[in-house]
C-alpha positions, 0 to 999 in steps of 0.5 A: 525535659519534663519530669518523668511520672508514670504512677501506678506504671512504675517498678515496684521495689519487689520488681527491683529486688528480684532482678538484682538478687537482693534478699536484704532491706538496707539498700532499699531507698537507693534500689527504689531511686535507681529504679525510677531514674531508670524508668526516667531514661527509658521513656525519655529515650523513646521520645514519645507520651505515656499515652502513646506507649500504652496504646503501643503496649495493647492497654498497658505500658510496654513489658519491654520498657519495664525489662529495659528499664530492670537490666539498666536499674540492676546495672547501675546497682552492681556498677556504681560509677562511671568506669570499670575496671574490668572490661565490659561489652554489651550483651546482644539483645539488651536494653537496646534490643528492648527498646529501639523499637519504640523510638519516634524517629521523627516528629509525626505531630 
């Protein structure tokens, strides 16, 4: 799998911290790391190229996918382990709702 890189389209530290309600700088490196991993996972889950997604977004990377990546990074920031001690349920109209319209269903090549 190719490394994820959308250059200037990546989430900014300010966007991530706003989503996470973080107003201190101690975790900046970790927050940036989570943002990059979240964007990569959202991007790869669509099975599309950046060019395809940009075209689908009307000339820019789709806001829905950026929103999904923000949600995912914020979740990982709050829940730092693979399991939780509390019962958690997916929020309706959450990440999957935002990503599903962009997922490539088959090989159109």
